[in-house]
N, C-alpha and C positions, 0 to 999 in steps of 0.2 A: 716384824717391821710393818707389814700391811695393817695389822691390827692397831699399831700405834698411830699410823696415819689416819685411820678411820676414827679412832678415839680422840684424836687431838684436833685435826684440821676443821671438821665441821663445827664442833662446839666453840673453838677459838674464833672462827669467822662469825658465828652468831653473836658472841659476846662483843667482838670488835665492832660489828655493825651497830649493835644497840648503843654502845658507849659513844661511838663516833657520831651517830645521829643525834644523840642527846647533846653532845658538846658543840657540834658544828652544823647540824641539820643537813648533813650530807653522808652518803655511804660511798666510799671510794670504789672505783671500778675494779681495783685489784681484789676486793673481797669476793664478788661473784665470779671473777675470772679464776681465782684460786680454787673456789669450790668446783667449778666445772672442769678445770684441768686435772685436779686431784681425782675427781670421780672418773674422768675419762681414762686415767692411767691405772687407778686402783681396781675398779670394778671388774675388768676382764681377768685380772690376776687372782680374784677371789673365786673364779670358776663360774661367774655369771654367764649364762648363755647369751648369744648374740641377739636373739629376739628380745629378751628382757632388757638387755643393754640398750637396744634401739628404742624400746618403749620408755625407758627412763629419759632419753633425750627428746622423745616425742612429748612427754609431760612438760619438760622445760620449754619446748617450742610453743606448745599450746598456752601455757601460762604467760609466756612472754608476749604472745599475740594479744591476749586479753588485757594484760597489764599495760602494754604499749598503747592500746586504745584508751584505757583509763588515763594514762599519762597525757595523751594528746588532748583529752577533754578537760584536763586540769584536775582530775580526780585523785591523782596520786603522784608522788615524786618519781623521777627517773631511777634514782638509786634503789628505792623500794621495789620498783618494777623488776629491775635486774636481779636484786636479791631474791625476790619471790621465784623468779624463773630458775635461778641457779639452785635454789633449795629444792624446787620441784624435780630437778634432775636427780638429786640424791634420794628423794622419796619415791619416784617412779609414778607411773600412771596406774594407780591402785588406791586402795582404801587409806594408805599411809599419807598420800597427798591430801586427800579429803580431811583426814585428821589434822594435818598441819594447817590447812586453810581455815578450818573451823576454830582450832585453838588460837591461831593468830587473829582471827576476826573477833573472837570473844575478848581476848586480851586487849586488842586495839580499841574495842568499844569501851571497855572499862578505863583504859588509859585516856581516851578522849574525854570521857565524863569527868575523870579526876582532874585533867588539865583545865577543863572549863570551870570547874568548881574552884580550883586553885587560882586561876587568873582573876576570878571575881572576888577573891578573898583579900583581906588586908595583908595576909601573909605574903602574897605575891609582891606587894610594894616593898616589904622589908627584905625579902630574900631574893628578889629579882636581879640583883647585881652579882649574885653568886655564879661562878663559872658553869656549874652543873645545872643551875636552875634558870639561867637568863632566857633561854629560848622557850622554856616551859611557861615563864611568866609573861612573855611578850604576846600581846593580842594580835600583832601583825604577822606572826609566824604561824605556820601550820602545826600539825602534830607530828613529832618525830616517830613515825610509824615503824622505823627500824627497831625500836624497843619491842614492840609487839611481835614483829617478825622473828626477832632473836629469841624471845621467850617462847613463842609458839614452836620454833625450831628445836629448842632445847628440851621442851616438854615432850615432843613427839619423836625425837631422834632415837630414843632407846628401842622403839619398835620398828625402825626403818630397816630395810633389807641388809644394808651393809653393816649396820650396828649389830643386828641379830647374827650375821655371819661372824663378825669379829668376836662377839661374846662366846659363840659356840666354839670357835677356834681356841680361845683362851681357856675354856672349860675342859677341853679334851687334852 
């Protein structure tokens, strides 16, 4: 049961956030809330010691403090900030968090460049009315960074502590 929650909740939330951000330029508060609540319940049941458990929440708090500052300066959206912090709770204050941040940054940079090229192309005029592409084609909207956060999360999740635990449980 725990393995199923670990294998399903995090990837589902990452996919949902990416699709939601693409379609509406928003990430619902329920996504980071579900991530944090699921981690809070599941992690102790996996045998995670309390110190490590605390460090996972410290990672989320640290990331939230930084991303809130970026949000206040207009450098990122509020949904992105909350999703980053909730994902940091799953990764912990360790190399896995750095892997996630680097992967998301790289994907985000490529996504931003692709969107800039797309917006300047004639293709944006033709496809800009499509429900999935309308925000990507609009010069007045930002970049739906939830796509990059979702992809970064999915790429780095297999090495995260809870996923490693779930896979070891399934293998034995």
